[in-house]
Structure formats: structure tokens, C-alpha cells
N, C-alpha and C positions, 0 to 999 in steps of 0.2 A: 505491498499500500504508500509505503513511504518514498518508494523509487519510480510510482506509477503519481504520485501528488510531485516532485521533483521534476519530472519529466513533461506536464501538466505545466508549470511554472516557468519551466524553463521554456516552452513552444510558445508562451501567452507574451513571454519578455522579446521573442526573436518576432512575435507578428508587429509589438511592440517599437521594435528597434525596424521594423522594414517599412511601419508607415513613416517612422519620420524621414526613415534615408527616400521612400518613395517623394516623400513630399518636398521636400530640400530637392532632389533629380526636376522636378514639375518646374518646380519656383527658376532652377536655374534653367531651363529652357524653354524660359517667359510662359509656360502654361500656368499663369496663375488662378486660376479658378477651381484648377483639374488638383494644384497644391492645397488650394484653400479645404477644401476638400479632403483630404486625406489630412491635414492638421486639425482639421474639426473629428472625423474618424479619432482621429489620437487622443484629443481631447477629450473624448466621449469614453474613450476604452480608461484611461491614466488621468480622472478630474483633477487630481494630485500634484502634477506633474504640473511644474511652470515652464516648462522646453516645450510644451503643447502649446499652449495660447503666445508666446515670444517668440518660436517658428511661423506662427500664423501672421506676428506682427512683421517681423522679417519678408514674410509675403507683400503685405501689401506696401512696404518701404519700394521694394525692388522692381513693382509692379506699376509707380509713382516714379522713379529712376528709369522705366524704360520708359512711358509714358512721356517724360519730359523730355529724354535724351540727358539725361546726365551725365551716364560714363562716358560718353563721348572724347576721346582721345584728347583733341582738343583743348577740351575743358581744360584739361592736368597741365598739359606738356606745354601751352601758353601760358602766361604768369599771368598775363595782364585781361587775358580773357578770364579766366580766374577768378581775379580779384575783380573783373567789372559787370560776371553774369546778374544777369539782372535775376528778381526774385521771379520766379516763376508762376504761373495758372494752379497751386494745387486743386484734390480736388476734395470738398467738404467732403462729402460722404465720407472718403479713402482716411484721413486723417480722426473723424469721427471712431470711424471703423482700427483703427490703428492704436489710437490709443485707446480703446476698451478693451484693444490682445493686450496693450501695457501691462497696463491695471488690473488686468486678472494674471498675467505672469507677476505681478506683485504681490495682490493677494496671498498669492500659491505660494510663493517666496519667503514671506515673511513669515508664513504658518509654519513651513519647515523652521525657519531660524529659530522658532518657539521651541520648536521640538528637539533642536540639533541646530545651533549657534551657528556652525561651521558647517552646515552641510555639503559638498562639495557642487553638487549639483544644482542646489540650492545659489550657491555664489552666480554659478558659470551664468545660470539664466540671469540673476539679477544685474552681471556685470553686461549682458549681451541685449538685457532691455536697457540699457542706458546709452549701450553704443549705439543701439538705433536710435532714441532718441536723437541723441546728439547730434546722430548723418543728416536725420531729418529739419533739426534749427540749421544746421550750418549749408545743410544744400537744398534745402526746399525755401525753410523760414528767411534766411539769412540771417540767422541771431548768431549771429558768432560767439560774442560774450557767452551766454548760456548755452552754447555746446562746448567747450571748452571747460566751461565750469564740468555738464556730464561726462565726457573722454575722460577728462582728468578724473571725476570716481569713476569710472568704467573701467581705468589701468589698474586701480588701488584695489578694488576688488576682485576685478581677475588677477591680480598677480596673491589674492585671500588662497582663491581658488586654485590657483595652482601650487600653491603650499600644501592644501588638502590632497590637492590630484593632479600632480607631475604628470601624469602621462596627457591630461585632457588639452591635446597642443591647439584646438580650438581656442583656450581660452589666450592663447597668442598673439590673436588678432587686436586683442584692445590695444596693449603698451606697443604693438609693432606698429597700426593706425596713430597713436598719438604721438610718439617720435616721429616719424615720418611725415606727417602729414605739415606737424609743426616747425621742423629742420626746413620746411621749402621760405617760413617767414622771412626777410632781412633780418640782418643780427641785430640790432637795436632790439627788433620785437621778440627776437629769442630771446633773449638777457631777459629782456623783463619778464616774458612768460614763466624763463627758470627761476627765475628771484620770486614769481610765484605756484613755489612746486609744480609747474610740468616738466613734462622730459623730453627734450627737444635732438635726440641725438640722432644721425637722419641712418648710422651704420645700423646702431643697436634697432631705429626702429626695422633697416631689412631684413638684419638675421631675425627675427621674432614673427617677420611676417613669412618668413621662408619655412621657420619652425612649421605652421599653420598650413602653407601650401606643400609640405612635402608630408608630412605627418598628422596634421587634422581631419577630422572629419565630415559633420557639416559645410565649416565653414572652408575647407580646403578648395573649392572653386574659387573663390571669391578674391581669397589671400592672391593667386596663384595671376589673376588677374591684375588684383594689384600690383603684386610686383611686373608684371608685365606692363603696364603705365610706370613704372618706376622703369625699366628700360629705356624704356622712348626715348625718357628724361634723361636720361645716363646718355644717351647716343650709344646705344648696345643694343641694335632693331633684331639683330639675329639670334638675341637673347629672348626679345621680347614676342617673336617669332614662333619658336618654340614652345615657346606656355598659352599662346595662342594656337597653335595647332593640334596643342592637348586637348584645351577648351573644345575646340570645332566639335573634334571629335568623339568629344563625351558627350556634349550638349548640341545634336546637330541641329536642333531647331531654333537657338540662339543665332540670332543672325548677326546682333553686337560682335561677336567672338569675327565673325568670316569681316564682316564690314572692317575690323579693325587691322585684322589681316592683310586684307586686301588695297589697303594703306599703304601697308609697310611694306608688301610687294611693289 
């Protein structure tokens, strides 16, 4: 009987993992409606896990990024384009659903923290929640100071998550993004940010992003895209092409990877 119970438990865990994997794969293939259905089913079957709603929030964010063409390389490789990019027309209904999913994730993570203050899964979900919201603030609402505060908090929680579970390589994306993106600021701005507790080491950012891009799970494709963008900025197009070819092969329905690869070719 005990063996049968263990087998049933293992099968349930495998099904849950498969649902999350399926949702992220659909998201990276720009199949956002399908991704939301997968994440909703995961939430229904795992009502106490904050990874369900935070993953659903990720699908809403990436959907807006796709609709507004925010991840096109010109936005990142030309500093003036990045700095002068006008506030896009966000979809208010998507914003409402995005924030509702983040709120569900926060509530569930807080419940886990009450039972186990250093729960690695809750810490990762909390870090991801803040990271997603900081991306929305910075890239869609253009509220850079508010975004900076949240990305710093996301990095601090990610470091706690890594202390609890060093093998969660997805958690490296938060400190990687903070270091890399803030390193692009002019030197006086970086100095002010550093005094305020932000991390602005470009090489450290690249190394942490590489850990997610090589060993991560749910966020591995996103980290590889960010590294491809970093390669373009560093005038290393062949390295960027290699990453984009892999992404295009893994996610054939995502036109972004093909378009960026065509530009480099």
C-alpha cells in the first residue's frame, strides 16, 4: 500500500510539473491563450502553490511585450532608442489580470512563509513576482524609480531563495538582470545607484544570466534571449546567432527569434 501511495504521489508531481512546463513552452511559442489555460489548470490542481499564479502573470507580461514589440533588438541595442522610447498603450484589461495573478501569488507565498519562513519555492515565487512587476513598471509604464526599487528587492529575495536551494538556477535571473541592465547606465548614474544599494556589475550580470541560460528550467529561454541581446550590444553577432538559432528551433511558433536572426544574417 505504501509503495502504491508513493507511486500515486510521484505521478501527481510529474503531472503538475508537466503542466507548468507545458504552459511555459506555450508562452515562449507566443501561444498565450493556451499558456493561460495550462497555468489555470495547474492552479486548480495545486491551489497552495504560488508558482501557478506567478507563471500566469508571466504569460500576461510576455503577451503585452509581444503585442507592443518591446523585445525587438533595436530597443536594447540603441541607447537613445531605449531612453526615448515612449510609453506604450497598455491594455487595461491585461494589466488588471496581470496584477490579480500577482496578488494571488503574493497571498499564497505569504501563507507558505507563515508555515516556513525560508521556504525555497515561496522565495523564488516572491522574487519572480517582483521581477515581473518591475519589468511592467519599467518597460510599459516607464516608472523607472519604482521599477528600480522592486528589481533590487527581487534580487535580495532571489539570493535568499538560492541560499535555501542553490540548484534553482532560474533564481539567478533576477540578480543577473539587475546587474546587467543597470550597468548600461552612464557612470555617474551607476555610482548613485550603487550608493543606493543597487548592483551594477555588467560582467557579474552576464555570468548570472548565463547560469540561468545554461542550467535554468522555466526561465532558461528568456535568459538565452537576454544573452543574445547582450551579445549584439557587445558586437558579438556570431554568439547571438547561435543562441537565436537554438531558440528558433525550440520554439518555432515564435517569430521574434527568426526575425532577430534574420537581421543578424
